[in-house]
C-alpha positions as a Markdown table, in Angstrom:
| # | Residue | x | y | z |
|---|---|---|---|---|
| 1 | Met | -6.9 | -11.7 | -0.4 |
| 2 | Ser | -6.0 | -9.7 | 2.5 |
| 3 | Ser | -4.3 | -6.5 | 1.9 |
| 4 | Ala | -1.6 | -7.9 | 3.8 |
| 5 | Leu | 0.0 | -9.9 | 0.8 |
| 6 | Ser | -0.8 | -7.3 | -2.0 |
| 7 | Arg | 1.5 | -6.0 | -4.0 |
| 8 | Ser | -0.6 | -3.9 | -6.6 |
| 9 | Phe | -3.7 | -1.4 | -5.4 |
| 10 | Leu | -4.8 | 0.4 | -8.6 |
| 11 | Phe | -6.9 | 3.5 | -8.5 |
| 12 | Val | -10.5 | 3.7 | -10.1 |
| 13 | Pro | -12.3 | 7.0 | -10.3 |
| 14 | Ala | -15.7 | 6.1 | -8.3 |
| 15 | Asn | -17.5 | 8.1 | -11.2 |
| 16 | Arg | -15.8 | 5.4 | -14.3 |
| 17 | Pro | -18.3 | 2.3 | -13.2 |
| 18 | Glu | -17.4 | 1.0 | -16.6 |
| 19 | Arg | -14.0 | 0.8 | -15.5 |
| 20 | Phe | -14.7 | -1.4 | -12.3 |
| 21 | Asp | -14.8 | -4.4 | -13.7 |
| 22 | Lys | -12.0 | -3.7 | -15.7 |
| 23 | Ala | -10.1 | -3.2 | -13.1 |
| 24 | Ala | -11.4 | -6.0 | -11.4 |
| 25 | Ala | -10.3 | -8.2 | -14.0 |
| 26 | Ser | -6.6 | -6.5 | -14.4 |
| 27 | Gly | -5.0 | -8.8 | -12.5 |
| 28 | Ala | -4.3 | -6.0 | -9.5 |
| 29 | His | -4.5 | -7.4 | -5.9 |
| 30 | Gln | -6.7 | -4.7 | -4.9 |
| 31 | Val | -8.8 | -1.9 | -6.5 |
| 32 | Ile | -9.4 | 0.8 | -5.3 |
| 33 | Leu | -12.8 | 3.0 | -5.9 |
| 34 | Asp | -11.7 | 6.6 | -5.7 |
| 35 | Leu | -14.2 | 9.4 | -4.3 |
| 36 | Glu | -11.2 | 12.0 | -3.5 |
| 37 | Asp | -8.6 | 13.4 | -6.3 |
| 38 | Ala | -10.7 | 11.5 | -9.1 |
| 39 | Val | -13.8 | 13.0 | -9.3 |
| 40 | Ala | -15.2 | 16.4 | -9.2 |
| 41 | Pro | -17.5 | 17.8 | -7.0 |
| 42 | Ala | -20.0 | 17.9 | -8.7 |
| 43 | Asp | -19.8 | 13.8 | -9.8 |
| 44 | Lys | -19.8 | 13.2 | -5.9 |
| 45 | Gly | -22.9 | 12.5 | -5.5 |
| 46 | Ala | -23.6 | 10.2 | -8.4 |
| 47 | Ala | -19.9 | 8.5 | -7.6 |
| 48 | Arg | -21.2 | 7.2 | -4.5 |
| 49 | Gly | -23.9 | 5.3 | -5.8 |
| 50 | Phe | -21.9 | 3.3 | -8.6 |
| 51 | Ile | -20.2 | 2.1 | -5.2 |
| 52 | Ala | -23.1 | 1.4 | -3.6 |
| 53 | Gln | -24.2 | -0.4 | -6.5 |
| 54 | Trp | -20.8 | -2.4 | -7.0 |
| 55 | Ser | -19.8 | -2.9 | -3.5 |
| 56 | Gly | -21.7 | -6.4 | -2.7 |
| 57 | Arg | -19.5 | -7.9 | -6.2 |
| 58 | Thr | -16.0 | -7.6 | -4.9 |
| 59 | Asp | -14.5 | -7.0 | -1.7 |
| 60 | Ala | -13.1 | -3.5 | -3.2 |
| 61 | Ile | -11.5 | -0.2 | -0.8 |
| 62 | Val | -12.9 | 3.1 | -1.1 |
| 63 | Arg | -11.1 | 6.2 | -0.7 |
| 64 | Val | -13.5 | 8.4 | 1.0 |
| 65 | Asn | -12.5 | 12.9 | 1.2 |
| 66 | Gly | -10.3 | 13.8 | 3.2 |
| 67 | Ala | -11.7 | 14.3 | 6.8 |
| 68 | Asp | -12.2 | 18.2 | 6.6 |
| 69 | Thr | -13.7 | 17.9 | 3.7 |
| 70 | Pro | -17.6 | 18.5 | 3.4 |
| 71 | Phe | -18.1 | 16.0 | 1.2 |
| 72 | Phe | -16.6 | 13.3 | 4.3 |
| 73 | Ala | -19.7 | 13.1 | 6.0 |
| 74 | Ala | -22.3 | 11.9 | 2.8 |
| 75 | Asp | -18.7 | 9.4 | 2.3 |
| 76 | Met | -19.1 | 7.7 | 5.5 |
| 77 | Asp | -23.1 | 7.6 | 5.4 |
| 78 | Met | -22.6 | 5.8 | 2.3 |
| 79 | Ile | -19.8 | 3.5 | 3.6 |
| 80 | Arg | -21.8 | 2.9 | 6.8 |
| 81 | Arg | -25.7 | 2.1 | 4.3 |
| 82 | Ala | -23.6 | -0.1 | 1.3 |
| 83 | Gly | -21.3 | -2.1 | 4.5 |
| 84 | Val | -18.2 | -1.0 | 3.6 |
| 85 | Thr | -15.5 | -2.4 | 5.5 |
| 86 | Arg | -12.4 | -1.7 | 3.7 |
| 87 | Leu | -10.9 | 2.1 | 3.5 |
| 88 | Met | -8.1 | 4.4 | 3.1 |
| 89 | Leu | -8.3 | 7.7 | 4.7 |
| 90 | Pro | -6.9 | 10.4 | 2.8 |
| 91 | Lys | -4.4 | 12.7 | 4.0 |
| 92 | Ala | -4.4 | 11.0 | 7.3 |
| 93 | Glu | -3.5 | 12.9 | 10.7 |
| 94 | Pro | -5.0 | 12.4 | 14.2 |
| 95 | Gly | -7.5 | 14.7 | 13.9 |
| 96 | Ala | -8.7 | 12.8 | 10.9 |
| 97 | Ile | -8.7 | 9.6 | 12.4 |
| 98 | Asn | -10.5 | 10.9 | 15.5 |
| 99 | Arg | -13.5 | 11.8 | 13.0 |
| 100 | Leu | -13.0 | 8.5 | 11.3 |
| 101 | Val | -13.9 | 6.6 | 14.1 |
| 102 | Gly | -16.1 | 8.8 | 15.3 |
| 103 | Ser | -18.1 | 7.9 | 11.8 |
| 104 | Leu | -17.4 | 4.1 | 11.8 |
| 105 | Asp | -20.6 | 1.5 | 12.5 |
| 106 | Arg | -18.8 | -1.5 | 12.2 |
| 107 | Pro | -14.5 | -2.6 | 12.0 |
| 108 | Cys | -12.9 | -1.3 | 9.1 |
| 109 | Gln | -9.5 | -2.0 | 7.6 |
| 110 | Val | -8.4 | 1.1 | 7.2 |
| 111 | Ile | -5.0 | 2.3 | 5.5 |
| 112 | Ala | -3.6 | 5.4 | 6.5 |
| 113 | Leu | -2.4 | 7.6 | 3.5 |
| 114 | Ile | 0.4 | 9.8 | 4.4 |
| 115 | Glu | 0.1 | 12.6 | 2.2 |
| 116 | Thr | 1.3 | 16.0 | 5.2 |
| 117 | Val | 4.0 | 16.5 | 6.8 |
| 118 | Arg | 2.0 | 17.0 | 10.0 |
| 119 | Gly | 0.8 | 13.3 | 9.3 |
| 120 | Tyr | 4.9 | 12.4 | 8.6 |
| 121 | Ala | 4.8 | 14.1 | 12.2 |
| 122 | Glu | 2.8 | 12.0 | 14.1 |
| 123 | Leu | 3.4 | 8.4 | 12.0 |
| 124 | Arg | 3.8 | 6.9 | 15.7 |
| 125 | Ser | 0.3 | 7.9 | 17.0 |
| 126 | Ile | -1.1 | 6.7 | 14.0 |
| 127 | Gly | 0.1 | 3.2 | 13.6 |
| 128 | Lys | -0.5 | 3.2 | 17.1 |
| 129 | Ser | -4.6 | 4.2 | 17.1 |
| 130 | Gly | -5.9 | 0.3 | 17.1 |
| 131 | Leu | -7.7 | 1.3 | 13.6 |
| 132 | Val | -5.1 | 1.7 | 11.0 |
| 133 | Ser | -3.8 | -1.7 | 9.5 |
| 134 | Gln | -1.4 | -0.4 | 6.8 |
| 135 | Phe | 0.3 | 2.9 | 6.4 |
| 136 | Ala | 0.4 | 4.2 | 2.0 |
| 137 | Phe | 2.7 | 7.3 | 0.8 |
| 138 | Gly | 1.1 | 9.7 | -0.8 |
| 139 | Asn | 4.1 | 11.2 | -2.1 |
| 140 | Leu | 2.5 | 13.7 | -4.7 |
| 141 | Asp | 1.0 | 15.7 | -1.9 |
| 142 | Phe | 3.7 | 15.3 | 0.5 |
| 143 | Gly | 5.8 | 16.4 | -1.7 |
| 144 | Ile | 3.8 | 19.8 | -2.5 |
| 145 | Asp | 3.3 | 19.8 | 1.2 |
| 146 | Ala | 6.7 | 20.0 | 2.4 |
| 147 | Gly | 8.1 | 21.8 | -0.4 |
| 148 | Val | 10.5 | 19.2 | -1.9 |
| 149 | Thr | 10.0 | 18.4 | -6.2 |
| 150 | Glu | 10.6 | 14.3 | -6.4 |
| 151 | Thr | 12.3 | 13.7 | -8.9 |
| 152 | Ala | 14.3 | 11.0 | -7.6 |
| 153 | Gln | 15.0 | 9.4 | -4.8 |
| 154 | Glu | 14.4 | 13.1 | -2.9 |
| 155 | Leu | 11.7 | 11.3 | -0.3 |
| 156 | Asp | 13.4 | 8.3 | 0.4 |
| 157 | Pro | 14.1 | 9.6 | 3.7 |
| 158 | Val | 10.4 | 9.6 | 4.4 |
| 159 | Arg | 10.1 | 6.5 | 2.5 |
| 160 | Leu | 12.4 | 4.8 | 5.0 |
| 161 | Gln | 10.5 | 6.5 | 8.5 |
| 162 | Ile | 7.6 | 5.1 | 7.1 |
| 163 | Val | 8.7 | 1.7 | 7.1 |
| 164 | Leu | 10.3 | 1.9 | 10.3 |
| 165 | Glu | 7.1 | 3.2 | 11.9 |
| 166 | Ser | 5.3 | 0.7 | 10.5 |
| 167 | Arg | 7.5 | -2.1 | 11.5 |
| 168 | Leu | 7.0 | -0.8 | 15.1 |
| 169 | Ala | 3.1 | -0.4 | 15.4 |
| 170 | Gly | 3.1 | -4.6 | 14.2 |
| 171 | Leu | 1.5 | -3.5 | 10.7 |
| 172 | Ala | 1.8 | -4.3 | 7.2 |
| 173 | Pro | 4.4 | -3.3 | 5.0 |
| 174 | Pro | 4.0 | 0.1 | 3.8 |
| 175 | Ile | 2.7 | 0.8 | 0.6 |
| 176 | Asp | 4.8 | 3.5 | -1.9 |
| 177 | Gly | 3.2 | 5.9 | -4.1 |
| 178 | Val | 2.0 | 6.7 | -7.3 |
| 179 | Thr | 4.6 | 7.1 | -10.3 |
| 180 | Thr | 2.7 | 9.3 | -12.9 |
| 181 | Ser | 4.9 | 7.5 | -15.7 |
| 182 | Trp | 3.3 | 4.5 | -16.8 |
| 183 | Thr | 5.1 | 4.4 | -20.5 |
| 184 | Asp | 8.7 | 4.1 | -19.3 |
| 185 | Pro | 8.8 | 0.5 | -18.3 |
| 186 | Ala | 12.5 | 1.4 | -17.1 |
| 187 | Thr | 12.1 | 4.4 | -15.1 |
| 188 | Phe | 8.7 | 2.9 | -13.5 |
| 189 | Gly | 10.8 | -0.6 | -12.7 |
| 190 | Ala | 13.1 | 1.6 | -11.0 |
| 191 | Ala | 11.2 | 3.3 | -8.8 |
| 192 | Val | 9.9 | 0.2 | -7.4 |
| 193 | Gly | 12.9 | -1.3 | -7.1 |
| 194 | Arg | 13.7 | 1.6 | -4.7 |
| 195 | Ala | 10.4 | 1.0 | -3.1 |
| 196 | Lys | 11.1 | -2.6 | -2.4 |
| 197 | Ser | 15.0 | -2.2 | -1.1 |
| 198 | Leu | 13.5 | 0.3 | 1.2 |
| 199 | Gly | 11.2 | -2.4 | 2.6 |
| 200 | Phe | 8.2 | -1.5 | 0.9 |
| 201 | Ala | 5.6 | -4.1 | 0.1 |
| 202 | Ala | 3.5 | -2.8 | -2.6 |
| 203 | Lys | 2.8 | 0.0 | -4.7 |
| 204 | Leu | -0.1 | 2.7 | -5.9 |
| 205 | Cys | -1.1 | 1.8 | -9.5 |
| 206 | Ile | -3.0 | 5.1 | -11.5 |
| 207 | His | -2.8 | 2.6 | -14.8 |
| 208 | Pro | -3.7 | -0.7 | -15.7 |
| 209 | Ala | -0.3 | -1.1 | -17.2 |
| 210 | Gln | 1.3 | -0.7 | -13.9 |
| 211 | Val | -0.1 | -3.4 | -12.1 |
| 212 | Lys | 2.4 | -6.3 | -14.2 |
| 213 | Leu | 5.4 | -4.7 | -13.8 |
| 214 | Val | 4.5 | -4.1 | -9.4 |
| 215 | Asn | 3.7 | -7.4 | -9.2 |
| 216 | Glu | 6.6 | -9.4 | -10.9 |
| 217 | Ala | 9.0 | -6.2 | -9.1 |
| 218 | Phe | 8.0 | -7.3 | -5.7 |
| 219 | Leu | 8.5 | -11.1 | -5.9 |
| 220 | Pro | 12.0 | -12.4 | -5.1 |
| 221 | Thr | 14.3 | -12.2 | -8.0 |
| 222 | Ala | 15.6 | -15.9 | -9.4 |
| 223 | Asp | 19.1 | -15.1 | -7.8 |
| 224 | Glu | 17.7 | -14.6 | -4.4 |
| 225 | Val | 15.1 | -17.9 | -4.3 |
| 226 | Val | 18.6 | -19.8 | -5.5 |
| 227 | Trp | 20.7 | -17.6 | -2.9 |
| 228 | Ala | 17.9 | -18.3 | -0.2 |
| 229 | Arg | 17.9 | -22.1 | -0.8 |
| 230 | Arg | 21.2 | -22.5 | -0.3 |
| 231 | Val | 21.3 | -20.7 | 2.9 |
| 232 | Leu | 19.1 | -22.8 | 4.7 |
| 233 | Glu | 20.1 | -26.4 | 2.7 |
| 234 | Val | 24.1 | -24.9 | 4.3 |
| 235 | Ala | 22.1 | -24.1 | 8.3 |
| 236 | Lys | 20.7 | -27.3 | 8.0 |
| 237 | Gly | 23.7 | -29.5 | 7.9 |
| 238 | Ala | 25.4 | -27.1 | 10.2 |
| 239 | Asn | 22.9 | -28.4 | 13.0 |
| 240 | Gly | 23.3 | -24.9 | 14.9 |
| 241 | Ala | 27.0 | -24.8 | 13.9 |
| 242 | Ala | 28.9 | -21.7 | 12.7 |
| 243 | Val | 29.0 | -22.1 | 9.2 |
| 244 | Ala | 30.0 | -19.8 | 5.8 |
| 245 | Leu | 28.8 | -19.4 | 2.4 |
| 246 | Asp | 30.7 | -17.9 | -0.5 |
| 247 | Gly | 33.3 | -16.6 | 2.3 |
| 248 | Lys | 30.6 | -14.7 | 4.3 |
| 249 | Met | 28.9 | -16.2 | 7.3 |
| 250 | Ile | 25.6 | -17.7 | 8.1 |
| 251 | Asp | 23.8 | -16.9 | 11.6 |
| 252 | Ala | 20.5 | -16.5 | 12.5 |
| 253 | Pro | 20.0 | -12.8 | 10.8 |
| 254 | Val | 21.1 | -14.1 | 7.4 |
| 255 | Ile | 19.2 | -17.5 | 7.9 |
| 256 | Arg | 15.5 | -15.0 | 8.4 |
| 257 | Arg | 16.2 | -12.9 | 5.8 |
| 258 | Ala | 16.2 | -16.2 | 3.4 |
| 259 | Glu | 13.1 | -17.5 | 5.4 |
| 260 | Leu | 11.5 | -14.3 | 4.9 |
| 261 | Ile | 12.5 | -14.5 | 1.1 |
| 262 | Leu | 11.2 | -17.9 | 0.6 |
| 263 | Ala | 7.3 | -16.9 | 2.1 |
| 264 | Gly | 7.3 | -14.3 | -0.1 |
| 265 | Thr | 7.5 | -16.8 | -2.8 |
| 266 | Ala | 5.2 | -19.1 | -1.5 |
| 267 | Ser | 2.8 | -16.6 | -0.4 |
| 268 | Ser | 2.7 | -14.9 | -3.6 |
| 269 | Ala | -0.4 | -14.3 | -5.9 |
| 270 | Thr | -0.8 | -13.7 | -9.2 |
């Protein structure tokens, strides 16, 4: 399915080919074969070979190494030879975008991973580059670069700006960063709920146990669906006249929100 409609993006170390099929069967809407953080330098060559062998079996996303690393050129050579057309670019900044453009020989769908203060400051130019289809937030690396320790909501202003710049550039709603715990559903659920409320439409996952929670959390709730249906029914009966529901005025923005909620239900993937 299109990543624009996907809610869960599951990382898999690219040097662990025995996990590829399991990840594809996990219920994750997208699988990201990771050549970067999850793979030691000595294992990157073998990992490229595993991706090339598996790439024809599914439309996975490949996270390449940073454009400023000594591994990037070999990554892109494999990308070209294997016919990969979906990439995640870490530490996305204008210079990295330019190097990626110079390394491509075909149109690619690119997710720009915002992990640095410089990347954050250049969100607008990255979004307008014509190469990027979606932003993702690399909250762990961003916190290190910014000198901010994220314990709860410290990086939410950054998240909101990523959402706004995505909208301004006409990109798909962005993907929130990882939550390192998968054994505490309450904490994880709160993090996903907060990302959803800020306008994110998906989340990066680092363990299959997180996938189901993410898929469900980004769907409209039962109460939201009931409310949306009531709004549209009342609006339809009013024939364009001003109308109230539960003591609140129903106007064009409210109707549009109701439509989006029901559209999210109709286009959901399980």
